[in-house]
N, C-alpha and C positions, 0 to 999 in steps of 0.2 A: 701256166695259170689255169685254174679250173673255170668251168662255165658258171655264170651266175645262177643262183637258185631261182625257182619259179617266182618267188616273191620279189626278189631283186629285179628280175627281168620285167615283171608286171609294172613295177614302179618306173623303171626306165622307159618302157613303152608309153605309160601314161604321161610322163614328162616330155616325151619326144615330139608330140604333136602329130604323130603318124597314125594314131588311132582316135576314134571318136566315141567309142563305147567300151564298156567292160566286156561285152561279147566279142568285140574286135580283139581285145587283149587275149581272151580265152582262145579264140581261133588261132591267133599268132603263136601263143605258147604251145598249143597242141601241134601245130605245124612244125615248130622247132623241137618237138619231142621232149619238152620239159616234164619233169616228174611231178605228180600230185596237183595238177592244174585245178581240177574240179574241187578238191578238198581245200586248197588255198583260197579259191574264189567263192567259197560258200559264206565266208564271214561278211555279214552286212557292214560291219565297221570298216573292214578292208576295202570292200566295194565302194563305200562312201568316200574313203580316202582317194581311191583311184579316180572316181568321178570328179572330185574336186581338183585333182591334178590335171585331168583332161580339160576341164572347164577353164582353168587358168591358161592353158596353152592355146585354146581356141578363142579366148577372149570373151567367154560367156559368163564369167563370174563363177559362183558356186551353185551346185545342183542340190 
């Protein structure tokens, strides 16, 4: 089985409750040597989606 894409992994991290910010996701993905991290995380729409998932996991509602 192949490794998840940077987008899939970012969504997994946001849902996991182990990260608190998009920057946490960026650092984790870079540490894991995922390809295209910065280009994927440039999208404001995608960052908003990640923030909403993080907020759901930490019980803070939406951002």
